[in-house]
LOVO-321397 format. One line per field, with one value per atom (N, C-alpha, C): x, y, z; residue number from 1. Coordinates in steps of 0.1 Angstrom, whole numbers, plus 2048, in hexadecimal, padded with zeros to 3 digits. Example, Ala and Ser with C-alpha at 12.3 -4.5 7.8 and 13.67 -1.06 7.14 Angstrom:
<rs>
x c(884:87B:884:880:889:881)
y c(7C7:7D3:7DF:7EA:7F5:800)
z c(84E:84E:84E:847:847:84F)
pos c(1:1:1:2:2:2)
</rs>
This chain:
<rs>
x c(7D2:7CC:7D5:7D1:7DA:7D2:7D5:7CC:7CC:7C5:7C5:7D1:7D7:7E0:7EE:7EE:7F7:7FC:7EA:7EB:7EB:7E8:7F1:7FB:802:80E:815:812:812:812:809:804:80D:812:818:825:82D:837:837:82A:82D:830:827:828:837:83E:847:851:853:85B:857:84F:84A:84F:84D:84F:85F:869:875:878:879:87B:86E:867:864:86B:870:87D:88A:890:89A:895:890:88C:885:881:881:88B:894:8A0:8A8:8A7:8B3:8AE:8A1:897:89C:899:89C:8AB:8B1:8C2:8C1:8BC:8C4:8C3:8B3:8AB:8B1:8B8:8BD:8CA:8D4:8DE:8DA:8CD:8CC:8C7:8C9:8BF:8CE:8D1:8DB:8DD:8E7:8F1:8FC:907:912:911:90D:909:917:927:932:934:930:932:92C:91F:916:91C:925:926:933:93D:949:947:93A:93C:93A:938:937:947:94E:95F:964:961:96A:976:982:989:988:989:988:98F:99B:99D:996:991:989:97C:973:969:96D:979:97E:97D:984:983:977:96F:961:959:959:953:95B:96A:96F:969:969:960:953:948:941:93E:946:945:941:940:938:93D:952:954:956:94B:94F:946:945:937:929:91E:915:912:912:90F:915:921:927:924:920:919:90B:905:8F6:8F7:903:905:909:910:914:90D:904:8F9:8F0:8EC:8E0:8E5:8EF:8F7:8F8:8FA:8F8:8E8:8E2:8D0:8CF:8D4:8CE:8D4:8E1:8E3:8DD:8D5:8CA:8D4:8DD:8E4:8E1:8D8:8CD:8D7:8E4:8F3:8EC:8F3:8F2:8ED:8EA:8E5:8F0:8F7:901:901:8F6:8F9:8F9:8F1:8EE:8FA:8FC:902:8F7:8EA:8E7:8E2:8DA:8DB:8D1:8CC:8BE:8B5:8BB:8AE:8AB:8B0:8AF:8A4:8A8:8A1:88F:892:883:87A:884:87B:875:87E:875:86A:86B:85F:856:858:84D:843:843:834:82B:830:824:81C:822:81C:815:819:812:805:807:7FB:7ED:7F3:7EC:7E2:7EA:7E8:7DD:7E3:7D8:7CA:7CB:7C0:7B9:7BA:7B6:7AF:7B7:7B0:7A5:7A5:799:791:791:786:77E:788:77F:776:77B:772:764:76B:75F:755:757:74F:749:751:74F:747:747:73F:736:72F:71F:716:723:71D:718:71F:720:713:712:706:6F7:6F8:6F2:6E5:6F5:6F3:6E9:6F0:6ED:6DA:6DE:6CB:6C5:6C7:6BD:6C2:6C2:6C5:6BA:6C1:6B6:6B1:6B1:6AB:6B6:6AD:6BB:6C5:6C4:6CD:6DA:6D9:6E1:6E6:6E0:6E3:6EF:6E9:6F2:6FB:6FC:710:713:70D:713:71B:715:719:724:723:72F:738:736:741:749:742:747:755:74C:753:762:75F:769:778:773:77B:781:77A:778:785:783:787:796:7A4:7B4:7B0:7B7:7BB:7BE:7CB:7D2:7CC:7BE:7BA:7A8:7A9:79E:7A8:7B2:7BD:7B7:7BA:7B9:7AF:7A3:798:791:79C:798:7A0:7B0:7B4:7AE:7A4:7A0:796:78B:77F:781:78D:78B:79A:7A3:7AB:7B2:7A8:7B0:79E:794:78B:784:786:782:78B:794:7A0:79F:798:793:7A1:7A6:7AE:7C0:7CE:7DD:7DB:7E1:7E0:7F0:7FB:80A:80C:81B:81D:818:81F:81B:821:81D:820:826:82C:82D:827:822:817:81A:825:82B:828:82F:82E:81E:816:80B:801:7FC:7F4:7E4:7E0:7D5:7DA:7E6:7E5:7EF:7F3:7F5:7E9:7E4:7D3:7CB:7CD:7C7:7CE:7DA:7E2:7E0:7E0:7DF:7D0:7C5:7BA:7B5:7BB:7B5:7C0:7CB:7D3:7C8:7C8:7BE:7B4:7AD:79E:79F:7A9:7AC:7AD:7B4:7BF:7B4:7A7:7A0:791:78E:784:782:78D:78D:789:78E:78C:77F:779:76A:761:767:75F:75F:76C:771:76B:76B:767:753:752:742:73B:740:73F:73F:749:750:74A:745:73A:72C:728:71D:716:722:71F:724:729:72E:71F:71B:710:704:701:6F9:6F8:6FE:704:703:704:706:6F5:6EA:6E0:6D7:6DF:6D3:6D5:6DF:6E1:6D5:6D6:6CF:6CC:6D9:6D9:6D2:6D3:6CC:6BC:6BC:6A4:6A3:6AB:6A5:6A2:6A8:6AD:69D:69E:693:685:686:676:675:680:67D:674:673:674:676:684:694:68F:68F:68D:698:699:6A9:6AE:6AD:6B8:6BF:6B8:6C0:6C9:6C6:6D1:6D6:6D5:6E0:6EE:6EA:6F0:6F6:6EF:6F7:6F9:6F6:6F8:703:700:701:717:716:71F:72D:72A:72C:735:730:734:73D:743:743:753:759:760:771:775:77E:784:775:773:77A:76D:774:783:78B:793:7A2:79A:7A9:7A4:797:79B:79D:7A0:7A6:7B8:7B9:7C9:7CC:7C7:7CC:7C8:7C0:7C2:7C8:7CF:7DB:7E9:7EB:7F8:7F4:7EC:7EA:7EB:7E9:7EA:7F7:7FD:80C:814:80D:812:80F:801:7FB:801:808:805:814:81B:824:821:813:80C:805:7FF:7F9:802:80F:81A:821:822:822:81B:80A:7FE:801:804:802:810:819:828:82B:82A:82A:838:842:84D:84E:849:849:84D:84A:851:855:848:848:84C:850:856:866:866:87A:87F:875:87A:876:871:873:87C:883:88E:89B:899:8A3:8A7:89D:89C:8A5:8A0:8A1:8B3:8B5:8C2:8CB:8C6:8D0:8CF:8CF:8D1:8CD:8D7:8CF:8CD:8D8:8D7:8C6:8BF:8B5:8AB:8AB:89E:8A1:8A9:8AD:8A7:8A4:8A4:898:88B:884:877:87D:87B:876:886:87F:878:87B:872:862:85C:850:84C:858:854:851:858:856:84B:846:838:82B:830:826:822:82C:82F:827:82C:825:819:814:801:7FF:801:7FD:7FF:80A:80E:801:7F7:7F5:7E4:7E0:7D8:7D3:7DD:7DF:7D8:7DD:7E0:7CF:7CD:7BE:7AF:7B7:7B2:7A9:7BA:7B8:7AD:7AE:7AA:797:794:785:780:78C:783:78F:78B:796:798:78D:795:7A1:7A8:7B3:7BC:7C1:7CD:7CD)
y c(685:692:69D:6A6:6B5:6BE:6C4:6CF:6DB:6E0:6F3:6FC:6FA:6FF:6F8:6EE:6E7:6ED:6EC:6F1:700:705:711:71A:710:713:709:705:6FF:70B:711:71A:725:72A:735:730:722:71C:723:719:71C:72D:733:743:747:748:74B:744:73C:734:73A:740:743:751:75A:767:76E:761:767:76A:762:762:76F:777:782:791:78A:797:796:78C:78A:796:792:797:7A4:7AD:7BA:7BD:7B6:7C1:7C5:7B8:7B6:7C3:7C8:7CE:7DC:7E1:7E7:7F0:7E2:7EC:7ED:7E5:7E3:7F2:7F7:800:80E:811:81A:81D:815:814:81C:818:81E:82B:833:840:847:850:859:864:863:86D:863:86A:864:866:85D:862:868:85F:864:875:876:881:88C:88A:891:891:886:888:890:88B:895:8A7:8AB:8B5:8BB:8C6:8CC:8CC:8D0:8D4:8CA:8BF:8B2:8AC:8A9:8A5:896:893:885:87D:87D:875:875:880:882:878:87A:870:864:860:851:84D:857:851:853:855:856:848:845:836:82B:82C:823:81E:82C:82C:828:826:826:819:811:801:806:812:816:812:80B:80B:7FA:7F4:7DE:7E6:7D6:7D1:7D1:7CF:7D2:7C6:7BB:7AE:7AF:7B3:7B3:7BC:7CA:7CF:7D0:7C9:7C2:7B9:7B0:7A3:7AC:7B0:7B4:7C2:7CB:7D1:7C2:7BE:7B0:7A8:7A7:7A1:7AA:7B6:7C0:7C1:7C1:7C2:7B4:7A9:79D:79C:7A4:7A5:7B3:7B9:7C4:7CE:7D2:7DE:7E3:7EF:7F5:7FF:7FE:808:817:820:82C:836:845:84D:856:854:85A:869:872:87D:882:87C:87D:876:86B:85F:85B:85C:853:848:840:830:831:827:826:825:81D:811:81C:825:831:837:83F:846:841:831:82C:82A:826:825:832:83D:84E:851:84D:84C:841:838:82D:82E:830:836:83A:84A:84F:84B:841:83B:830:829:81F:823:82B:831:838:840:845:83D:830:827:81E:81C:811:816:826:82E:82E:832:832:820:817:804:808:80F:808:811:81B:827:822:819:816:80D:801:7F8:7FB:806:807:80F:818:81E:819:80F:807:800:7F9:7E6:7ED:7F6:7F9:7FB:807:80B:802:7F9:7ED:7E4:7DE:7D7:7E0:7EC:7F5:7F3:7F6:7FB:7EA:7E0:7CF:7CF:7D3:7D0:7D7:7E6:7EA:7ED:7E4:7E2:7E7:7F3:7F8:803:80E:817:81E:82B:83A:838:82C:82B:823:818:816:81E:824:830:839:841:84A:842:835:832:82D:825:82B:834:83F:84D:851:852:852:848:83B:833:837:83F:840:84D:858:860:860:857:852:84B:844:83E:847:854:85F:865:86C:879:876:87F:878:880:875:871:882:886:895:89D:8A0:8AD:8A7:89D:89A:8A0:8A2:8A3:8B2:8B7:8C8:8C7:8C8:8C9:8C8:8BE:8BE:8C5:8CB:8D3:8E2:8E3:8F1:8F1:8E6:8E7:8E2:8DA:8D6:8DA:8DE:8E3:8F3:8F7:90C:910:912:916:911:901:8FF:8F9:8FE:8F9:8E8:8E4:8D8:8CB:8CA:8C4:8CA:8C5:8CA:8CA:8D0:8D7:8CB:8CC:8C3:8C1:8B6:8AF:8A0:89C:890:891:887:88A:878:879:868:863:854:84D:84A:846:840:84F:855:866:86D:86E:873:86E:85D:85A:85F:867:86E:878:881:886:884:87D:875:870:86A:863:871:880:88C:88D:88E:895:88A:87E:874:872:877:877:87F:888:88F:886:883:87A:86B:869:859:857:869:865:86C:873:872:865:860:84F:846:84A:841:83E:84A:84F:840:844:835:82A:824:81A:81A:820:825:81E:824:822:817:80E:806:7F9:7F7:7F1:7EB:7FA:7F9:7F3:7F8:7EF:7E5:7DC:7D3:7C6:7CC:7C6:7C4:7D1:7CD:7C4:7C6:7BC:7AE:7AA:79D:79C:79E:79C:79C:79F:7A4:795:790:786:779:77D:770:76E:77C:779:774:776:76D:763:759:74F:743:737:72D:727:72C:72B:732:742:749:74B:746:746:738:72E:721:726:72E:736:73E:744:74D:746:738:72E:72C:72C:725:72C:73C:747:750:751:758:765:770:77E:781:788:791:790:79A:79F:796:788:77D:774:778:771:779:789:78E:78E:790:78E:782:779:76D:75F:762:761:768:771:77B:77C:781:78C:77F:776:76C:764:764:75D:765:772:77D:783:77D:783:77F:773:777:77F:783:78C:79B:79E:7AA:7AD:79F:7A0:7A1:799:7A0:7B1:7B1:7C0:7CC:7C7:7D0:7CB:7BF:7BC:7C6:7C4:7CE:7E0:7E3:7F3:7F6:7E9:7EC:7F1:7E9:7EB:7F4:7F7:804:80E:810:81F:820:815:819:81E:81B:821:832:831:83E:848:84A:84E:855:853:85B:869:86A:875:87F:879:87C:882:87A:884:891:891:89E:8AC:8A2:8B0:8B2:8AC:8AF:8B2:8AF:8B1:8AA:8A2:892:88E:888:887:878:874:860:85A:84E:844:84C:853:85B:865:869:876:873:86A:862:85F:855:84E:858:868:873:87C:87E:883:87C:873:869:868:865:864:86F:87A:888:88C:888:889:882:874:868:863:85E:859:848:845:835:830:82F:821:825:832:834:831:830:82F:81E:816:808:803:80C:804:806:815:818:80B:80B:7FD:7F5:7EB:7E1:7DF:7E4:7E9:7EA:7EE:7F2:7E3:7DF:7CD:7C7:7C9:7BC:7BE:7CF:7D0:7CA:7C9:7CB:7B9:7B1:7A1:79D:7A5:7A0:79E:7AA:7B3:7A8:79D:796:789:787:77D:77A:785:789:780:78A:782:774:771:763:75A:75C:755:75B:75F:766:75F:75B:756:746:742:735:731:73B:741:741:747:749:73F:73A:72E:723:718:70C:708:706:703:706:713:719:711:70F:704:6FA)
z c(860:857:861:856:857:861:869:872:869:86B:869:86B:875:87A:86E:86E:864:857:852:843:845:850:84D:851:858:852:84A:83F:831:82A:82B:820:820:82E:832:82C:82B:82A:81A:814:805:7FC:802:802:803:80D:812:805:801:7F8:7ED:7E7:7DA:7DB:7E8:7E4:7E7:7E6:7E7:7DB:7D0:7BE:7BC:7C6:7BE:7C8:7D3:7DC:7D1:7D1:7C7:7BB:7B4:7A5:7A9:7B2:7B9:7BA:7C0:7C5:7B8:7B0:7A4:79F:79C:794:795:7A3:7AF:7AA:7AC:7AA:79E:796:783:77F:781:77B:782:78C:790:78C:784:77E:76F:76B:75D:75C:76A:76B:768:75C:755:764:75E:76A:76E:777:780:78E:798:7A3:7AA:7A7:7AC:7A8:79A:798:7A5:7A6:7AD:7B7:7C0:7CE:7D0:7C4:7C4:7C2:7BB:7BB:7A6:7A9:798:790:79D:797:79B:79F:7A4:799:79B:793:78B:782:77F:78E:790:79C:7A7:7AB:7B5:7B1:7A9:7A4:7A0:79F:79C:7B0:7B6:7C7:7CB:7C7:7CB:7C8:7BA:7B7:7BE:7C1:7C8:7D6:7DA:7E8:7ED:7E1:7E6:7D9:7D4:7CE:7C1:7B9:7AB:7A2:7A5:79B:796:79F:79B:795:78C:782:78E:784:785:793:78B:791:79D:7A2:7B0:7B5:7B0:7B9:7BF:7B1:7BC:7C4:7C1:7CC:7DC:7D9:7EB:7F0:7E6:7EA:7F4:7EF:7F2:7FE:7FE:80C:817:815:820:825:81B:820:824:821:829:838:83A:849:84E:843:852:84D:845:841:82E:82E:824:823:825:822:828:821:828:81A:81F:814:810:804:7FA:7FD:801:807:810:81B:82A:832:82B:833:840:83F:846:842:850:84D:846:835:831:83B:83F:849:858:85D:868:85E:850:84C:846:842:843:84F:85A:866:86A:865:86D:861:853:84B:84C:84E:84B:84F:85F:866:862:860:85A:84D:842:837:83E:843:84A:851:858:85F:851:848:83B:835:837:82F:836:841:849:84E:852:851:846:83A:82A:82C:82E:829:836:840:849:848:83D:83E:82F:828:81F:822:828:82B:834:840:848:841:836:831:823:81A:80D:80F:81A:81B:81E:828:82B:81D:815:809:7FF:800:7F5:7FB:804:80E:808:810:80E:800:7F2:7E8:7E2:7E7:7DF:7E9:7F5:7FA:7F3:7EB:7E8:7DA:7D4:7C0:7BB:7B5:7A9:7A9:7B8:7BF:7C0:7CA:7C5:7CE:7DE:7E5:7DB:7D2:7CA:7BE:7BA:7B2:7B7:7C3:7CA:7CC:7D0:7D7:7C9:7BE:7B2:7AE:7AE:7A9:7B2:7BE:7C5:7C4:7C0:7BF:7B2:7A9:79E:79B:7A5:7A7:7B2:7BD:7C3:7BB:7B1:7A7:79E:797:78D:793:7A1:7A7:7AB:7A5:7A9:7B6:7BD:7CC:7D0:7C8:7CA:7CC:7BF:7C2:7CD:7D3:7DA:7E7:7E8:7F8:7F7:7EC:7E8:7ED:7EB:7EE:7FB:804:813:819:812:818:81A:80B:80A:819:818:81E:82E:833:83E:845:83F:849:848:83B:835:83C:835:839:846:849:854:85E:862:86A:875:86F:87A:877:86C:86C:867:86B:864:85A:852:840:842:844:840:84F:84A:855:85F:867:86D:878:882:892:895:896:89C:8A7:89F:8A3:8B2:8BA:8C4:8CF:8CD:8D2:8DA:8CB:8D0:8C7:8C8:8BD:8B9:8C1:8C0:8B1:8B6:8AF:89E:89E:895:88D:894:88C:884:88D:886:87D:87B:871:864:866:85D:854:85E:859:84B:84A:837:82E:82B:825:823:830:833:827:82B:824:815:80E:801:7F8:807:7FE:7FF:808:80A:800:7FA:7EC:7E4:7DD:7D3:7DB:7E6:7F0:7EC:7F7:7F9:7EC:7DE:7D7:7CD:7D0:7C7:7D1:7DF:7EA:7E9:7E7:7E7:7DB:7CF:7C1:7C1:7C7:7C6:7CD:7D9:7E3:7E0:7D8:7D2:7C7:7BF:7B1:7B7:7BF:7C7:7CA:7D7:7DF:7D7:7CD:7BE:7B9:7B6:7B2:7B9:7C6:7CF:7D4:7D1:7D9:7CA:7C2:7B2:7B1:7BA:7B7:7BF:7B9:7B8:7CA:7D0:7DD:7E3:7E3:7E8:7E7:7D9:7D4:7DC:7E1:7E6:7F6:7F9:809:809:7FE:7FF:7FF:7F6:7F6:807:80C:819:81F:820:826:82F:82B:830:82D:836:831:828:81F:819:820:82E:833:839:83F:846:83C:82D:824:823:824:81F:82C:836:840:847:848:84C:841:835:828:81D:81D:80F:816:820:824:828:82B:82D:826:818:80A:804:806:801:807:810:816:811:808:800:7F5:7F1:7EA:7EB:7F6:801:804:80C:80F:800:7F8:7E6:7E7:7E8:7E3:7ED:7F7:802:7FF:7FF:7FB:7F1:7E7:7DB:7DF:7E3:7EA:7EE:7F7:804:7FA:7F1:7EA:7DF:7DB:7D1:7DC:7E4:7F0:7F2:7F8:7F7:7EF:7E1:7D9:7D6:7D4:7D6:7DF:7EF:7F8:7F0:7EA:7DF:7E0:7DA:7D4:7E1:7EA:7F6:7FD:801:808:804:7F8:7F0:7F2:7F4:7F6:802:80D:81A:823:81A:81D:829:827:835:82F:837:835:836:82D:82F:823:821:816:809:807:7F9:7F8:7FE:801:801:80A:808:7FF:7F4:7E5:7DE:7DE:7D4:7D6:7DF:7E2:7DF:7E5:7E1:7D1:7CB:7B8:7B3:7B9:7B2:7B3:7C1:7C2:7C4:7BA:7B5:7C1:7CF:7DA:7DA:7CF:7CC:7D8:7E2:7F1:7F5:7F5:7FC:7F5:7E8:7DB:7DF:7DA:7E0:7EB:7F8:802:804:7FD:803:7FA:7ED:7E3:7E5:7F1:7F5:802:806:816:80E:808:7FE:7FB:7F1:7F0:7F5:801:80E:812:816:81C:816:805:7FE:7FF:7FD:801:80C:81A:825:825:81D:818:815:809:803:806:80B:81C:824:82B:835:82C:821:819:818:815:811:81E:828:834:839:838:83B:832:826:815:81E:827:82B:837:83F:84C:849:83E:83A:832:828:821:822:82A:82F:81F:818:809:801:808:800:805:813:817:810)
pos c(1:1:1:2:2:2:3:3:3:4:4:4:5:5:5:6:6:6:7:7:7:8:8:8:9:9:9:10:10:10:11:11:11:12:12:12:13:13:13:14:14:14:15:15:15:16:16:16:17:17:17:18:18:18:19:19:19:20:20:20:21:21:21:22:22:22:23:23:23:24:24:24:25:25:25:26:26:26:27:27:27:28:28:28:29:29:29:30:30:30:31:31:31:32:32:32:33:33:33:34:34:34:35:35:35:36:36:36:37:37:37:38:38:38:39:39:39:40:40:40:41:41:41:42:42:42:43:43:43:44:44:44:45:45:45:46:46:46:47:47:47:48:48:48:49:49:49:50:50:50:51:51:51:52:52:52:53:53:53:54:54:54:55:55:55:56:56:56:57:57:57:58:58:58:59:59:59:60:60:60:61:61:61:62:62:62:63:63:63:64:64:64:65:65:65:66:66:66:67:67:67:68:68:68:69:69:69:70:70:70:71:71:71:72:72:72:73:73:73:74:74:74:75:75:75:76:76:76:77:77:77:78:78:78:79:79:79:80:80:80:81:81:81:82:82:82:83:83:83:84:84:84:85:85:85:86:86:86:87:87:87:88:88:88:89:89:89:90:90:90:91:91:91:92:92:92:93:93:93:94:94:94:95:95:95:96:96:96:97:97:97:98:98:98:99:99:99:100:100:100:101:101:101:102:102:102:103:103:103:104:104:104:105:105:105:106:106:106:107:107:107:108:108:108:109:109:109:110:110:110:111:111:111:112:112:112:113:113:113:114:114:114:115:115:115:116:116:116:117:117:117:118:118:118:119:119:119:120:120:120:121:121:121:122:122:122:123:123:123:124:124:124:125:125:125:126:126:126:127:127:127:128:128:128:129:129:129:130:130:130:131:131:131:132:132:132:133:133:133:134:134:134:135:135:135:136:136:136:137:137:137:138:138:138:139:139:139:140:140:140:141:141:141:142:142:142:143:143:143:144:144:144:145:145:145:146:146:146:147:147:147:148:148:148:149:149:149:150:150:150:151:151:151:152:152:152:153:153:153:154:154:154:155:155:155:156:156:156:157:157:157:158:158:158:159:159:159:160:160:160:161:161:161:162:162:162:163:163:163:164:164:164:165:165:165:166:166:166:167:167:167:168:168:168:169:169:169:170:170:170:171:171:171:172:172:172:173:173:173:174:174:174:175:175:175:176:176:176:177:177:177:178:178:178:179:179:179:180:180:180:181:181:181:182:182:182:183:183:183:184:184:184:185:185:185:186:186:186:187:187:187:188:188:188:189:189:189:190:190:190:191:191:191:192:192:192:193:193:193:194:194:194:195:195:195:196:196:196:197:197:197:198:198:198:199:199:199:200:200:200:201:201:201:202:202:202:203:203:203:204:204:204:205:205:205:206:206:206:207:207:207:208:208:208:209:209:209:210:210:210:211:211:211:212:212:212:213:213:213:214:214:214:215:215:215:216:216:216:217:217:217:218:218:218:219:219:219:220:220:220:221:221:221:222:222:222:223:223:223:224:224:224:225:225:225:226:226:226:227:227:227:228:228:228:229:229:229:230:230:230:231:231:231:232:232:232:233:233:233:234:234:234:235:235:235:236:236:236:237:237:237:238:238:238:239:239:239:240:240:240:241:241:241:242:242:242:243:243:243:244:244:244:245:245:245:246:246:246:247:247:247:248:248:248:249:249:249:250:250:250:251:251:251:252:252:252:253:253:253:254:254:254:255:255:255:256:256:256:257:257:257:258:258:258:259:259:259:260:260:260:261:261:261:262:262:262:263:263:263:264:264:264:265:265:265:266:266:266:267:267:267:268:268:268:269:269:269:270:270:270:271:271:271:272:272:272:273:273:273:274:274:274:275:275:275:276:276:276:277:277:277:278:278:278:279:279:279:280:280:280:281:281:281:282:282:282:283:283:283:284:284:284:285:285:285:286:286:286:287:287:287:288:288:288:289:289:289:290:290:290:291:291:291:292:292:292:293:293:293:294:294:294:295:295:295:296:296:296:297:297:297:298:298:298:299:299:299:300:300:300:301:301:301:302:302:302:303:303:303:304:304:304:305:305:305:306:306:306:307:307:307:308:308:308:309:309:309:310:310:310:311:311:311:312:312:312:313:313:313:314:314:314:315:315:315:316:316:316:317:317:317:318:318:318:319:319:319)
</rs>
């Protein structure tokens, strides 16, 4: 007889095996697509007035003269050993650049997800419990606005209202979390709020719809016939059965927010992963772009893997 722990480890093993081809495909596409970008990085590194001999020397120095597959396998082998190469322009190790820029991005995304759940879930429950009333209409209207308003435009509104007209929050920049946790959270509050608006809307709408469908089921009608009050049915039976749906929405939100931070970081001038990859792409610093893409893919896979493990904990049938 298999124990819950054995089932959890079995699920983890299967998910890890399934993730390996995805990681390899992502690394190959990241490496291959960057090679299709117009221009020659060797010419950029050598300078405008460089001779053909100097350009050839640069190509040989960085391995740019090797066949594509050889370049990819060499890079992949270094990645397996923990070496993401160095920036072609600054010479800094890519891993060092990522370690410096990743914490602000993760803090913003984490705060945005927490805000989305903390605000969106109660709104969804409130709307479902007051179906057809003015509260339900207000929540759905706010949800539509949250999805329709672009997060960069909302970010500028928040800056104007809460950072410039009323200097309650910093306008730009970030603070290292380990050096000043409260300062880091203070700086990340507005970016997280701008990022969370769509998340609040999506969670509230999704939770409302799921709860309404559940409360209309035959099982709930039987509970009503037994004399249970609507609030007891909602809190004791309704919310317990929507955990997987809510977890799915939160997982998708976290993955999308990782990509959306590129715009938010540009608005708030935050030196995060979005700023790092934009600057590297504009300067054709391929090792940095490849390293950032690889790390972001691994983070997304880790989020999905964590969600799969939580699925098994919420509903043992998944195991």
